PDB file of N, H, CA, C and O in Angstrom:
ATOM      1  N   UNK A   1      85.554  83.563  85.203  1.00  0.00           N
ATOM      2  CA  UNK A   1      86.487  84.676  85.203  1.00  0.00           C
ATOM      3  C   UNK A   1      85.695  85.944  85.525  1.00  0.00           C
ATOM      4  O   UNK A   1      84.542  86.085  85.118  1.00  0.00           O
ATOM      5  N   UNK A   2      86.313  86.850  86.247  1.00  0.00           N
ATOM      6  H   UNK A   2      87.250  86.736  86.577  1.00  0.00           H
ATOM      7  CA  UNK A   2      85.659  88.087  86.647  1.00  0.00           C
ATOM      8  C   UNK A   2      86.240  89.259  85.884  1.00  0.00           C
ATOM      9  O   UNK A   2      87.451  89.342  85.678  1.00  0.00           O
ATOM     10  N   UNK A   3      85.378  90.154  85.471  1.00  0.00           N
ATOM     11  H   UNK A   3      84.394  90.087  85.639  1.00  0.00           H
ATOM     12  CA  UNK A   3      85.812  91.371  84.795  1.00  0.00           C
ATOM     13  C   UNK A   3      85.880  92.497  85.808  1.00  0.00           C
ATOM     14  O   UNK A   3      85.086  92.549  86.747  1.00  0.00           O
ATOM     15  N   UNK A   4      86.834  93.398  85.612  1.00  0.00           N
ATOM     16  H   UNK A   4      87.479  93.355  84.849  1.00  0.00           H
ATOM     17  CA  UNK A   4      86.921  94.574  86.466  1.00  0.00           C
ATOM     18  C   UNK A   4      86.330  95.758  85.736  1.00  0.00           C
ATOM     19  O   UNK A   4      86.281  95.777  84.506  1.00  0.00           O
ATOM     20  N   UNK A   5      85.884  96.741  86.487  1.00  0.00           N
ATOM     21  H   UNK A   5      85.923  96.726  87.486  1.00  0.00           H
ATOM     22  CA  UNK A   5      85.366  97.954  85.880  1.00  0.00           C
ATOM     23  C   UNK A   5      86.498  98.703  85.202  1.00  0.00           C
ATOM     24  O   UNK A   5      87.600  98.800  85.744  1.00  0.00           O
ATOM     25  N   UNK A   6      86.227  99.233  84.019  1.00  0.00           N
ATOM     26  H   UNK A   6      85.332  99.154  83.579  1.00  0.00           H
ATOM     27  CA  UNK A   6      87.241 100.000  83.311  1.00  0.00           C
ATOM     28  C   UNK A   6      87.038 101.491  83.523  1.00  0.00           C
ATOM     29  O   UNK A   6      87.472 102.305  82.708  1.00  0.00           O
ATOM     30  N   UNK A   7      86.383 101.846  84.611  1.00  0.00           N
ATOM     31  H   UNK A   7      86.030 101.186  85.273  1.00  0.00           H
ATOM     32  CA  UNK A   7      86.113 103.240  84.949  1.00  0.00           C
ATOM     33  C   UNK A   7      87.411 103.922  85.350  1.00  0.00           C
ATOM     34  O   UNK A   7      87.978 103.623  86.401  1.00  0.00           O
ATOM     35  N   UNK A   8      87.880 104.842  84.510  1.00  0.00           N
ATOM     36  H   UNK A   8      87.419 105.086  83.657  1.00  0.00           H
ATOM     37  CA  UNK A   8      89.138 105.515  84.790  1.00  0.00           C
ATOM     38  C   UNK A   8      88.956 106.724  85.697  1.00  0.00           C
ATOM     39  O   UNK A   8      89.938 107.334  86.120  1.00  0.00           O
ATOM     40  N   UNK A   9      87.716 107.073  85.999  1.00  0.00           N
ATOM     41  H   UNK A   9      86.918 106.576  85.656  1.00  0.00           H
ATOM     42  CA  UNK A   9      87.443 108.171  86.918  1.00  0.00           C
ATOM     43  C   UNK A   9      87.468 107.635  88.341  1.00  0.00           C
ATOM     44  O   UNK A   9      86.845 106.616  88.635  1.00  0.00           O
ATOM     45  N   UNK A  10      88.182 108.315  89.218  1.00  0.00           N
ATOM     46  H   UNK A  10      88.689 109.144  88.979  1.00  0.00           H
ATOM     47  CA  UNK A  10      88.227 107.885  90.603  1.00  0.00           C
ATOM     48  C   UNK A  10      89.530 107.181  90.932  1.00  0.00           C
ATOM     49  O   UNK A  10      90.472 107.143  90.140  1.00  0.00           O
ATOM     50  N   UNK A  11      89.543 106.633  92.120  1.00  0.00           N
ATOM     51  H   UNK A  11      88.778 106.664  92.764  1.00  0.00           H
ATOM     52  CA  UNK A  11      90.769 106.024  92.622  1.00  0.00           C
ATOM     53  C   UNK A  11      90.797 104.523  92.396  1.00  0.00           C
ATOM     54  O   UNK A  11      89.757 103.868  92.326  1.00  0.00           O
ATOM     55  N   UNK A  12      92.012 103.990  92.283  1.00  0.00           N
ATOM     56  H   UNK A  12      92.856 104.522  92.340  1.00  0.00           H
ATOM     57  CA  UNK A  12      92.245 102.557  92.183  1.00  0.00           C
ATOM     58  C   UNK A  12      93.197 102.161  93.304  1.00  0.00           C
ATOM     59  O   UNK A  12      93.914 102.997  93.853  1.00  0.00           O
ATOM     60  N   UNK A  13      93.193 100.887  93.630  1.00  0.00           N
ATOM     61  H   UNK A  13      92.611 100.207  93.184  1.00  0.00           H
ATOM     62  CA  UNK A  13      94.089 100.372  94.655  1.00  0.00           C
ATOM     63  C   UNK A  13      95.251  99.657  93.979  1.00  0.00           C
ATOM     64  O   UNK A  13      95.054  98.842  93.077  1.00  0.00           O
ATOM     65  N   UNK A  14      96.468  99.972  94.428  1.00  0.00           N
ATOM     66  H   UNK A  14      96.627 100.634  95.160  1.00  0.00           H
ATOM     67  CA  UNK A  14      97.684  99.393  93.868  1.00  0.00           C
ATOM     68  C   UNK A  14      98.451  98.680  94.969  1.00  0.00           C
ATOM     69  O   UNK A  14      98.417  99.090  96.129  1.00  0.00           O
ATOM     70  N   UNK A  15      99.155  97.590  94.591  1.00  0.00           N
ATOM     71  H   UNK A  15      99.182  97.257  93.649  1.00  0.00           H
ATOM     72  CA  UNK A  15      99.930  96.806  95.541  1.00  0.00           C
ATOM     73  C   UNK A  15     101.359  96.667  95.045  1.00  0.00           C
ATOM     74  O   UNK A  15     101.588  96.399  93.866  1.00  0.00           O
ATOM     75  N   UNK A  16     102.316  96.849  95.938  1.00  0.00           N
ATOM     76  H   UNK A  16     102.130  97.066  96.896  1.00  0.00           H
ATOM     77  CA  UNK A  16     103.725  96.677  95.594  1.00  0.00           C
ATOM     78  C   UNK A  16     104.000  95.209  95.334  1.00  0.00           C
ATOM     79  O   UNK A  16     103.591  94.351  96.117  1.00  0.00           O
ATOM     80  N   UNK A  17     104.687  94.913  94.245  1.00  0.00           N
ATOM     81  H   UNK A  17     105.019  95.610  93.609  1.00  0.00           H
ATOM     82  CA  UNK A  17     104.983  93.528  93.881  1.00  0.00           C
ATOM     83  C   UNK A  17     106.021  92.895  94.801  1.00  0.00           C
ATOM     84  O   UNK A  17     106.134  91.670  94.844  1.00  0.00           O
ATOM     85  N   UNK A  18     106.781  93.703  95.537  1.00  0.00           N
ATOM     86  H   UNK A  18     106.689  94.698  95.503  1.00  0.00           H
ATOM     87  CA  UNK A  18     107.840  93.173  96.396  1.00  0.00           C
ATOM     88  C   UNK A  18     107.437  93.101  97.868  1.00  0.00           C
ATOM     89  O   UNK A  18     107.456  92.024  98.464  1.00  0.00           O
ATOM     90  N   UNK A  19     107.075  94.235  98.452  1.00  0.00           N
ATOM     91  H   UNK A  19     107.059  95.109  97.967  1.00  0.00           H
ATOM     92  CA  UNK A  19     106.825  94.263  99.901  1.00  0.00           C
ATOM     93  C   UNK A  19     105.346  94.179 100.275  1.00  0.00           C
ATOM     94  O   UNK A  19     105.022  94.006 101.450  1.00  0.00           O
ATOM     95  N   UNK A  20     104.441  94.300  99.297  1.00  0.00           N
ATOM     96  H   UNK A  20     104.704  94.441  98.342  1.00  0.00           H
ATOM     97  CA  UNK A  20     103.017  94.164  99.562  1.00  0.00           C
ATOM     98  C   UNK A  20     102.325  95.437 100.029  1.00  0.00           C
ATOM     99  O   UNK A  20     101.147  95.399 100.384  1.00  0.00           O
ATOM    100  N   UNK A  21     103.026  96.553 100.035  1.00  0.00           N
ATOM    101  H   UNK A  21     103.983  96.584  99.747  1.00  0.00           H
ATOM    102  CA  UNK A  21     102.425  97.829 100.449  1.00  0.00           C
ATOM    103  C   UNK A  21     101.249  98.148  99.534  1.00  0.00           C
ATOM    104  O   UNK A  21     101.333  97.953  98.321  1.00  0.00           O
ATOM    105  N   UNK A  22     100.154  98.638 100.110  1.00  0.00           N
ATOM    106  H   UNK A  22     100.086  98.796 101.095  1.00  0.00           H
ATOM    107  CA  UNK A  22      98.954  98.955  99.359  1.00  0.00           C
ATOM    108  C   UNK A  22      98.707 100.454  99.431  1.00  0.00           C
ATOM    109  O   UNK A  22      98.748 101.053 100.505  1.00  0.00           O
ATOM    110  N   UNK A  23      98.449 101.053  98.267  1.00  0.00           N
ATOM    111  H   UNK A  23      98.415 100.567  97.394  1.00  0.00           H
ATOM    112  CA  UNK A  23      98.135 102.477  98.189  1.00  0.00           C
ATOM    113  C   UNK A  23      96.904 102.664  97.315  1.00  0.00           C
ATOM    114  O   UNK A  23      96.607 101.833  96.457  1.00  0.00           O
ATOM    115  N   UNK A  24      96.194 103.759  97.539  1.00  0.00           N
ATOM    116  H   UNK A  24      96.436 104.434  98.236  1.00  0.00           H
ATOM    117  CA  UNK A  24      95.055 104.139  96.718  1.00  0.00           C
ATOM    118  C   UNK A  24      95.411 105.448  96.034  1.00  0.00           C
ATOM    119  O   UNK A  24      95.832 106.404  96.685  1.00  0.00           O
ATOM    120  N   UNK A  25      95.241 105.487  94.713  1.00  0.00           N
ATOM    121  H   UNK A  25      94.900 104.711  94.184  1.00  0.00           H
ATOM    122  CA  UNK A  25      95.619 106.678  93.955  1.00  0.00           C
ATOM    123  C   UNK A  25      94.734 106.819  92.724  1.00  0.00           C
ATOM    124  O   UNK A  25      94.140 105.846  92.258  1.00  0.00           O
ATOM    125  N   UNK A  26      94.651 108.052  92.200  1.00  0.00           N
ATOM    126  H   UNK A  26      95.132 108.842  92.579  1.00  0.00           H
ATOM    127  CA  UNK A  26      93.867 108.303  90.990  1.00  0.00           C
ATOM    128  C   UNK A  26      94.615 107.918  89.724  1.00  0.00           C
ATOM    129  O   UNK A  26      93.996 107.695  88.683  1.00  0.00           O
ATOM    130  N   UNK A  27      95.959 107.837  89.802  1.00  0.00           N
ATOM    131  H   UNK A  27      96.462 108.018  90.647  1.00  0.00           H
ATOM    132  CA  UNK A  27      96.767 107.419  88.660  1.00  0.00           C
ATOM    133  C   UNK A  27      97.873 106.492  89.153  1.00  0.00           C
ATOM    134  O   UNK A  27      98.121 106.390  90.355  1.00  0.00           O
ATOM    135  N   UNK A  28      98.533 105.820  88.219  1.00  0.00           N
ATOM    136  H   UNK A  28      98.332 105.902  87.243  1.00  0.00           H
ATOM    137  CA  UNK A  28      99.574 104.857  88.556  1.00  0.00           C
ATOM    138  C   UNK A  28     100.637 105.505  89.443  1.00  0.00           C
ATOM    139  O   UNK A  28     101.218 106.518  89.052  1.00  0.00           O
ATOM    140  N   UNK A  29     100.909 104.944  90.636  1.00  0.00           N
ATOM    141  H   UNK A  29     100.437 104.122  90.954  1.00  0.00           H
ATOM    142  CA  UNK A  29     101.829 105.569  91.583  1.00  0.00           C
ATOM    143  C   UNK A  29     103.313 105.364  91.278  1.00  0.00           C
ATOM    144  O   UNK A  29     104.154 105.935  91.973  1.00  0.00           O
ATOM    145  N   UNK A  30     103.661 104.573  90.268  1.00  0.00           N
ATOM    146  H   UNK A  30     102.977 104.109  89.704  1.00  0.00           H
ATOM    147  CA  UNK A  30     105.073 104.391  89.911  1.00  0.00           C
ATOM    148  C   UNK A  30     105.754 103.347  90.773  1.00  0.00           C
ATOM    149  O   UNK A  30     105.391 102.171  90.734  1.00  0.00           O
ATOM    150  N   UNK A  31     106.742 103.772  91.554  1.00  0.00           N
ATOM    151  H   UNK A  31     107.036 104.727  91.586  1.00  0.00           H
ATOM    152  CA  UNK A  31     107.476 102.825  92.395  1.00  0.00           C
ATOM    153  C   UNK A  31     107.163 103.049  93.872  1.00  0.00           C
ATOM    154  O   UNK A  31     106.781 104.145  94.283  1.00  0.00           O
ATOM    155  N   UNK A  32     107.329 102.016  94.638  1.00  0.00           N
ATOM    156  H   UNK A  32     107.640 101.126  94.304  1.00  0.00           H
ATOM    157  CA  UNK A  32     107.051 102.016  96.072  1.00  0.00           C
ATOM    158  C   UNK A  32     108.090 102.856  96.819  1.00  0.00           C
ATOM    159  O   UNK A  32     109.292 102.715  96.597  1.00  0.00           O
ATOM    160  N   UNK A  33     107.616 103.717  97.693  1.00  0.00           N
ATOM    161  H   UNK A  33     106.640 103.831  97.873  1.00  0.00           H
ATOM    162  CA  UNK A  33     108.543 104.540  98.478  1.00  0.00           C
ATOM    163  C   UNK A  33     109.227 103.733  99.578  1.00  0.00           C
ATOM    164  O   UNK A  33     110.234 104.173 100.133  1.00  0.00           O
ATOM    165  N   UNK A  34     108.691 102.560  99.896  1.00  0.00           N
ATOM    166  H   UNK A  34     107.873 102.202  99.445  1.00  0.00           H
ATOM    167  CA  UNK A  34     109.288 101.705 100.927  1.00  0.00           C
ATOM    168  C   UNK A  34     110.452 100.870 100.396  1.00  0.00           C
ATOM    169  O   UNK A  34     111.482 100.753 101.059  1.00  0.00           O
ATOM    170  N   UNK A  35     110.291 100.283  99.189  1.00  0.00           N
ATOM    171  H   UNK A  35     109.454 100.379  98.650  1.00  0.00           H
ATOM    172  CA  UNK A  35     111.318  99.355  98.703  1.00  0.00           C
ATOM    173  C   UNK A  35     111.784  99.627  97.274  1.00  0.00           C
ATOM    174  O   UNK A  35     112.758  99.024  96.824  1.00  0.00           O
ATOM    175  N   UNK A  36     111.101 100.533  96.546  1.00  0.00           N
ATOM    176  H   UNK A  36     110.310 101.023  96.912  1.00  0.00           H
ATOM    177  CA  UNK A  36     111.521 100.887  95.192  1.00  0.00           C
ATOM    178  C   UNK A  36     111.010  99.980  94.096  1.00  0.00           C
ATOM    179  O   UNK A  36     111.359 100.180  92.933  1.00  0.00           O
ATOM    180  N   UNK A  37     110.190  98.981  94.425  1.00  0.00           N
ATOM    181  H   UNK A  37     109.907  98.819  95.370  1.00  0.00           H
ATOM    182  CA  UNK A  37     109.648  98.072  93.414  1.00  0.00           C
ATOM    183  C   UNK A  37     108.417  98.668  92.747  1.00  0.00           C
ATOM    184  O   UNK A  37     107.883  99.681  93.201  1.00  0.00           O
ATOM    185  N   UNK A  38     107.971  98.039  91.673  1.00  0.00           N
ATOM    186  H   UNK A  38     108.404  97.217  91.303  1.00  0.00           H
ATOM    187  CA  UNK A  38     106.815  98.498  90.905  1.00  0.00           C
ATOM    188  C   UNK A  38     105.513  98.128  91.613  1.00  0.00           C
ATOM    189  O   UNK A  38     105.448  97.143  92.349  1.00  0.00           O
ATOM    190  N   UNK A  39     104.475  98.939  91.375  1.00  0.00           N
ATOM    191  H   UNK A  39     104.527  99.738  90.777  1.00  0.00           H
ATOM    192  CA  UNK A  39     103.130  98.638  91.845  1.00  0.00           C
ATOM    193  C   UNK A  39     102.361  97.948  90.737  1.00  0.00           C
ATOM    194  O   UNK A  39     102.718  98.053  89.563  1.00  0.00           O
ATOM    195  N   UNK A  40     101.303  97.241  91.110  1.00  0.00           N
ATOM    196  H   UNK A  40     101.013  97.156  92.064  1.00  0.00           H
ATOM    197  CA  UNK A  40     100.348  96.680  90.154  1.00  0.00           C
ATOM    198  C   UNK A  40      98.969  97.062  90.629  1.00  0.00           C
ATOM    199  O   UNK A  40      98.726  97.202  91.828  1.00  0.00           O
ATOM    200  N   UNK A  41      98.070  97.229  89.682  1.00  0.00           N
ATOM    201  H   UNK A  41      98.268  97.115  88.708  1.00  0.00           H
ATOM    202  CA  UNK A  41      96.684  97.538  90.011  1.00  0.00           C
ATOM    203  C   UNK A  41      96.052  96.274  90.564  1.00  0.00           C
ATOM    204  O   UNK A  41      96.068  95.232  89.909  1.00  0.00           O
ATOM    205  N   UNK A  42      95.505  96.356  91.745  1.00  0.00           N
ATOM    206  H   UNK A  42      95.492  97.202  92.277  1.00  0.00           H
ATOM    207  CA  UNK A  42      94.903  95.172  92.387  1.00  0.00           C
ATOM    208  C   UNK A  42      93.645  94.712  91.677  1.00  0.00           C
ATOM    209  O   UNK A  42      93.190  93.592  91.908  1.00  0.00           O
ATOM    210  N   UNK A  43      93.064  95.550  90.813  1.00  0.00           N
ATOM    211  H   UNK A  43      93.434  96.460  90.625  1.00  0.00           H
ATOM    212  CA  UNK A  43      91.878  95.180  90.058  1.00  0.00           C
ATOM    213  C   UNK A  43      92.199  94.339  88.837  1.00  0.00           C
ATOM    214  O   UNK A  43      91.292  93.852  88.163  1.00  0.00           O
ATOM    215  N   UNK A  44      93.486  94.163  88.543  1.00  0.00           N
ATOM    216  H   UNK A  44      94.223  94.559  89.090  1.00  0.00           H
ATOM    217  CA  UNK A  44      93.923  93.373  87.387  1.00  0.00           C
ATOM    218  C   UNK A  44      94.156  91.933  87.826  1.00  0.00           C
ATOM    219  O   UNK A  44      94.856  91.676  88.806  1.00  0.00           O
ATOM    220  N   UNK A  45      93.562  91.000  87.093  1.00  0.00           N
ATOM    221  H   UNK A  45      92.993  91.208  86.297  1.00  0.00           H
ATOM    222  CA  UNK A  45      93.748  89.587  87.438  1.00  0.00           C
ATOM    223  C   UNK A  45      95.163  89.128  87.130  1.00  0.00           C
ATOM    224  O   UNK A  45      95.766  89.548  86.142  1.00  0.00           O
ATOM    225  N   UNK A  46      95.679  88.270  87.980  1.00  0.00           N
ATOM    226  H   UNK A  46      95.190  87.930  88.782  1.00  0.00           H
ATOM    227  CA  UNK A  46      96.970  87.614  87.729  1.00  0.00           C
ATOM    228  C   UNK A  46      96.662  86.173  87.387  1.00  0.00           C
ATOM    229  O   UNK A  46      96.051  85.453  88.177  1.00  0.00           O
ATOM    230  N   UNK A  47      97.082  85.756  86.215  1.00  0.00           N
ATOM    231  H   UNK A  47      97.577  86.340  85.573  1.00  0.00           H
ATOM    232  CA  UNK A  47      96.797  84.383  85.785  1.00  0.00           C
ATOM    233  C   UNK A  47      98.015  83.526  85.919  1.00  0.00           C
ATOM    234  O   UNK A  47      97.970  82.336  85.604  1.00  0.00           O
TER     235      UNK A  47
END
C-alpha cells in the first residue's frame, strides 16, 4: 500500500467522479463546472 503526502501547503490534483475532468487547486474545488458532479483528490487511494 502506498501513502500519500499529507502536505496541505500547495496544490493538489482533483478528478471529477462523473466525467473525469482533472483540475489542480490549492483547496477542494467543490463541484465540476462541466457536469456538476463531485471531485475527489487523486492522491487518495480508492479501495
